[in-house]
N, C-alpha and C positions, 0 to 999 in steps of 0.2 A: 373862385368859380361860383356862380350864382346858382340857385335852385333850378333854373331854367337850363343852365349848362348841364348839370348833373341828369336832368330829365333827359336831354338829347343824348348823352353819352351812353347812358343805361338803355334808354328806350330803343335807340338804333340798333345797339349791338346785341341786345337781349332777343330782339325780334329775329334778327338773323341767325342766332344761335339756336332759338327754339324752331324756327323753319328747318334748319339743318337736321335737328334732333328728331322732330316728330313728323316732317312731311316729305323728307328726301330718304326713302328706305332703300336698303340694298335688297338683292334677291336671295342672299344666303350663300355660303360657300366662301372659299378662299379666293376664286377666281374674281368674283364680284367684290369682296371686300378690298382686296388689294389692287385690282386692275379695273374695276368698274366693268366687267365683262367685255372689255374693250370696245365700248360704245360712246365714247366722248366726242362730240363734235368740235370743230376748230375754233369756235368762238369760246366755248367753255375752257378749252386747253389754254388759248391765249390769255384770257383774263386771269384764270387760275395761275398760270406760270408766272404773270406779272404780280398777282397778288401774293404769291410765294416768295417771289424774289425780293420784293420791297416790303420789308417787314417794319416795325416801329422803330427798329434801330437805323433804318435808312431814312428816317426823318431826323433824329437827334445825332446819330453817329455820322451821317453823310454831311450834316450842316457843320458838326464840330470838326470833321475831316477837312471841309473846304475852308473853314475858318482858319485853319492851320496849314493846309497844302494848296488851297486856291482851286481854280477850275481845272487842274489837272486830272481830278477825278471824273471829268467828263468822259475821258477816255475809256474807263471801265464801263460807264453806264450807257453811253451810246454806242460804243464799238465792242468792248469786251463781252458783255453779257449777250448781244446779238449774234456776234461770231460764234459764241458758244452754243445758242440755240440753233443756229444755221448748221453748224458743225454736226451736232448731235441728230437733229431731225432730218437732214439731209443725207448724212452718211454713217456716223458712228453707231447710231442705235439701231439702224436698218438690220443688221444680222440678228441682233437680239429681238427685235420686233417679229422678224419672219420666222424664228425658231421657237418661240414661246416661252423664253425664260422671264422670270419675274422681276429679277434685279440685276444691277450691273455687276455685283460680285459673283452672281451664279455664272453670268457669261464669262467673266475673268477666269474662273476655275476651268472651264471647258477650253479656254484660250491658253492659260498660263499655269494651272495647277492650283491645288487646294491652298497652298500658303497665300498666294496672291488673293484668293477670295477672303480669308480671314483677315488679311491686312486691310482690304478694301472696307470690310465692315467696321473694323477698329477705327480707321482713319475718318470715315463718315460719321462714326458716333461721336468722336473727339471733336471734329470740326463743327458739327450740328450742335453740339453741347455749348461750344463756344457762342455760336449764333443766338441760342436760345438765352445764355446768359446775357448777351447784348441787349436782348428784348426785354428781359426782366429789369436790367439796370435802366434802360430807356423808360420803361412804364413808370419805375420808381422815381426818376427824375420829373417826369410830367406831373406825377401826382403830388410830388414833394415842392416842385418850383411853382407850378401853374395852379394846382388845387390848394396848396397850403396845407396839404395832409402831413401829419407827423410821420416819422420813419416806420414805427411799428405798424401802424394802420396802413401805410403805403405798401409795405411788404405783404401785408395780409391780403390786400386787394389784388396784388400780383398773383398770389397763389390762388385766390378765388378764380381769377380770369383763366389760369391754367387748368382748374379743375372743371370749368365750364366747357373749355375746349374738349376735354376728354369726353364730356357727355355726348356730344354729337358726333364725334368721331367713332366712338364705340357702337353707335346705332347704325351709322350709315357707310363708315369706311371711305374709300377714295371718291365714290360718287357724292357722298354728303360734302367732303372736303372741297372738291372742285365748284360744285354749285354754290355753295356758301361763298367761296372765294371769289367767284365772278360777282356776287352781288357787292361783297366787301370791296372789290376793286373800283366799283363806281364811287363808293363813299370816301375811298382813299383819295383818287383824283381830285374830287371836289374839295376835300379838306386842304390839299396842298395848294390848289389854285386860289382859295380864299386868303391864306396867309401871304403867299406870293404877291397877289394884287395889292394888298393893303401896304405890305412893307416897300415894294417897289415904288408905290406913289408917295409914301412918306418919305424916302431916301432921296427921291428925284430920278429914279430910274438909273440907267447905266452911267450917264454923265454925272448925275449927282453923286453917285456911290464912288466914282472916279476921283472927284473933286475932294469929297469928305476923307476918303482913305489917304490921299496924298497929303491932306492937312495934318494927319496923325503921323505919318511917315512917308516921304515922297517914293519910297520903294514899294510900298503896299500894292498900289494899282498893277504894276507889272508882275509882281508875285501872285496876287490873287485873282486878278481878272482875266488872266490869260491861261490857256492849256499848258503852254511851255514855260511858264513863270516860277515853277518851283524847282529848285535845284539844291539839294542838300549836299554837304561837303563831300567831294570826290565822286559825285553821281551826276552825269548830264541829264538835262531835261528829257531827252529822248528815252532814256533808260527808265525814268520814272513813269513816263506815259506807257511804255511797253509793258512794265510790270503792272500797271494798273489795267490794262487790256488783258493781260494773262490772268489777272485775280479773278475776273468774272467768266472768262472763258473756262477757266478752271473749275469755278462755282457749278456752272451747268454740267460740264463734262463728268465730273465725279459724282455729284450729288443724287442720291437714290430718289429723293423726293422731287426732283426735277424729271429724271428718267421716268418715274411711274406714271406721270401725266402722259407723257408721249407714248409710253407702252400702252396705255388704256385708251388710245385713239382708235377711232372706228375704221381709219383708214390711213395710208401714209400720207395722202393728200391733206387731210385734216391735222396732222401732226405739223406738217410743213407751214400750212396757212396760220396755224396757231402760233408758231414761232415768229411770223411776220408781225401778227397782232400783238403779242407779247412785247416785241422790241419796240413798236411804236408807242404802245401805252407807257412802258417803262421810260423811253427817252423823254416823254413829256412830263411825267409826274417827277421824275428825279431832278429834271432841270429846275422845277420849282423849288424843290427842297435843298437842292445843291447852293443855289445862289444866296440861300439864307446865311450862310457862313460868312462870305465876304460883305454881304449887306449888314449882318448883325455885328461885324467888327467895327462898323461906323459907330454904333451905339455902346458896345462892350469891347473896347479895345484890349483889356488886359485880363481876360478871364483865365483863371487857373484850371478849371475843369472845363474844357472846351465844348464838351457835349452839352452843356447847359445852354448853348446860344439859342436853339430852336425853342424851347419853352421861355426862355427870357423874352423872346421876340413874341410870342403869343400874349404874354402878361403885358407887355408894354403897348402892344398895337390893337389888340381885339377887344371888343366890348362883349357884354352878355349875348348869348346866343351864337355868336360867330366862334367864340372860345369853345362852347359845346360841339359845335360842328367839326372843328378842326380836331379836337381831342377825341371826337368820336371816330373820324377817319383814322387817327394813329391808333387807336385800340382795334379798329377793324383790320389794320395791317398787322397787329400782333396775333389776332385771332387767326388770320389767313395763313399764317406762317407756323404758328404752334401746330395746327391741325396737320399741316403737310409733313411736319417733321415727325409728328407722331406716327402717321401711317407709314412714311417712307423708311424710317429707321426700324420700325416694328418688323417691316417687310424683310429687311436684311437680317435681323436676329432669328425670325422665325424659319426662313428658307436656308439661309447660309450658315447658321450655327446650330440652332436646335433641331431642326429636321435633318440636317447634313451630318452633325456629328454626335448629337445626344440622344435623341429619341426618334429613331427612323420608321418605326412601324405603326404609329398612330393613324387615325383618319382624318379626313379633310375638317371635319366639324372641331376636332381637338386642336389642329394647327390654327384654325382661325380663332378660336377661343384664346389661345396662347397670344396671338398677335394682338388681340383687344386688351388682354390684361398687361401687355407691356407697355402700352401707350403712357400711362401715368408714370411708370418708372423712368421712361425715356425722358419726358419732361422734367423730371425731378433733376436730372443730371446738369441742367442749366445753371441751377443754383451754385454748383461748385465753381463756375467761372466768375460769377458776379463779383467776388471781391477783388479781382485783378484788373478791373475795367476802369478805375478811378483816373488813370493816366491817359485815357482816350481809348474809345472802343475800337476804332478803325486802326490805330497804330498796333494794338495788341493782336487783332485779327490778321493784319498783313504779316507780322512777324511768324505767327503759327501757320499761316496759308503757305508761304513761300517754303517753309520747312517740310511739311508733310502731305500738303494737298497737291502741289505741283506735281511732284514725283508721280503720284497716282494718275493725275490728268495724263501725263506723258506715256505712262504704261497703256493707259485705255487707248489713246490715240494711236499708238505704235501697234497695238493689238489689233484694232479695227482696220487700219488703213495700210498697213505693211504686212509682209510675210515673215517677219523675224520668226525665230523658231520658238516653240512653245516653252523650251528649257530656258530661253533667254530673259523672259519677262520678269522673272523674280529677283535676278541679278540686278537689272536695271532699277526696278523698284527699290531694292534694299540699298544700291548706291545712292540714289537720290535722298532717300530718308537718312542715311548716314551723313552725307554731306549738310543736309538741312539742320540736323541737330547739332552737329559740329559748329556751323555757322552761328546758331543762337548762343551755345556756350561760349564760343570765342567772343562774340560781341557783349554779352552780359559780363564776362570776366575781364574785358579789355586787354585781351591778349595782343601783343604787338604784330598783329596780321593785317595785311592791306585791306582797305575798305573794299576793293574789288572782290574779295573773298567774303567778307562777314556782313556786308550791307544787307538790309532787307530787301532793297530794290534789286541789286545784283542777283540775289538768291533766286528770284523768279526765272530769271534767264539761265542761270547755271543748273537749275533743276528741270530745265528742258534739255539742255545740252549733255549733262552727265548721264542720266537715265537712258536716253536715246542712244548716246554714244556706246555705252555698255551693252546695250541689247543688240546694236549693229555688231560690236566687236565679238561677242559670244557667238552670235549667229554664224559669223565668217568662221570662225575658228571651228565650230561644230560641222559646218558644212564640209570643210577641209579635211576634216578627220573621219565624218561618217558619209558624206555626201549630202545631196539636197534633202530637206524634209519631204515626206509624203505629202500628196495633195490632200489626203484625208484630214491632215492637221488643221487645215485652212477652210475646208467646205463648210459654209453655214456659219462661220465665224468671222470672216474677213468681208468688208464691204464689196459689193459688186452690183452693177446696175442690170446684170442679166437675170433671167429667170433661173439660172443655175444655182443660186443662193436658196431659192424655194424647193427646187427638185430634190428629193432625198434628204432634205434637211433633218426631218425627224429621225430617220434610220440612221443617219451618221451621228447626230449630237446626243440624242437619248441614250445611246448604247456606248459612248465613248468613256462614260465613267461606270465602270463596273460596280462602284461603291454605291451607286444609287439604284441598282437594279431591284425591282420588285417593291420599291418604297413610294411613298406619296409623292416625292419629288418626280420621279420617273412617270407616275401615273397622270399628273398634272402636264407634263410634256407631251405624253402620248395623246392626251386629250385636246391638245391645241389645234385648231384650225387656222390656216394661214388667212389673214385679212386682206381685203381687196386694195388695190393701189389707189382707186378713187371711190367715193361714196355714191357716185351717180354714173350713168352711161356717158362715155365720152362722145361729143359731137362729131360729125364726119370730118369737119375741118380742124379738129383740136380744140383746145380750151383757148378762150379769148386771153390777151395779155394779162388783164386785171384779175384772171382766176388762175394764173401761173406762179406758184409760190417762189420759183427760182428766180423770176423776172423781177418780182416785187423785192425779193432779198437783195438781188444786186442793186436795184435803185436805192434801197434803203443805205446799204453800205457807201455807195458813191456820195450821196447827199450829205451824210453825218461825217464821212472822211473829209469832205471838203470844209465842213464847218470846223471841224476840230483842228485840220492841219493848215487850213488856210485863213479862214474868218476870224478864229479865236485864238490861233497859235501865239 
């Protein structure tokens, strides 16, 4: 990297960080620091959700994954994450949004009990520490391979970036996080487009890549340039694709730092339009990044560390200035997710562990301060995962996600969309976690168990079937023994399109847990006021089609399903 490149990388990102630290100020108090006083417009939610979902690892790890797995990953980025955003914003988060809870774990205790709340915090923390480790390792690779920086200095810079993130998050909370994410999103898309355009031209586009990959191995074009081309032993291509879809549907469904953006919306219309914008921005940006894996295999056919392909392409094809712009975009992607993890996981530990079980009697200022102090500790956890990522960040993430995150997704979906009994949730969650951990151990120890049971790809499907099946079975047994569960177990906690969810929600939900009576947690719930469905008066004839999030979401899903299962299959 030249001096010009360094000026661009440092100048662009430092300007955004300083803007977030000194010009985006919160109003004080936990409601503003954690939820931006529920004032976020749709465009900020959408760009921030995109910027948070696509981190620096989704340049290096996505390209490294497609170098190995091909375009099958398109299923997760074109469908999986959008299905997750649509499910959450249209259905799953609605009861939580209307009741005033701050976190998904908090809602889980009201729905399924305290152990579900604690496990949700632990699973979120472990999974996000894994992602933070991915980002640290990605930054290290960029600095090491592209900039030629030595190992020690590269890791020192990584630590410095994490420290800068803490600076502006502590001052502004979610509001600062979302506004800076929105700016960083523009830089991220630009950087992806630059490398894509240059490499596409150099390789000769789709036809050129097909010919050059075939010259290396006649099977490579079919494997790498088609969504249904990757099929590991004992696993049909459709199972791989379904698993990829579940991966990012799960990501949105369980992750507090995605929920917190939608919970901070000024209206339900804003959260849903934000989901549409996030889906479109992500589909464009990640397509650029993902093609770099198969295209990079033309130039580097025998990489041992597959996640090096993206930085190697930067080195090979970009000159001074362009290198700086692309690396600046990747660093912006790191900042945009670091800050989200900091605020999101901090809210879990403050509300769902510290205020719920440790210190129940402090005031709002105390809990807000604790949230700020936790941010650097949360970001440090990522360094624990960095040593395990040399074999491929995506492969490690998929193995862990199928084992511990998919059971939580299934539990949340069953809780929000069905009337399974309160007591059944924890049994389903524990059954899924037990199977997931068993599958990992059996795979690592090469036990003589069928691939159908132990495979990473099959685990995603089994960990939907097993937890859901257990919850349904437990509910049926308890219904037979005790009779149907009372309606009060579901009011305000299960999705409904009627105003019934809003009527009496506070009186039912806030008093359901005697343990929070008279505490800060109860006070924040009592002070909540239901937000409007729309941020503007509805015209007499209803909204035009282009302002209806449901219509736009359906169009998106139809178009991208056709591209995946017909055009690129």
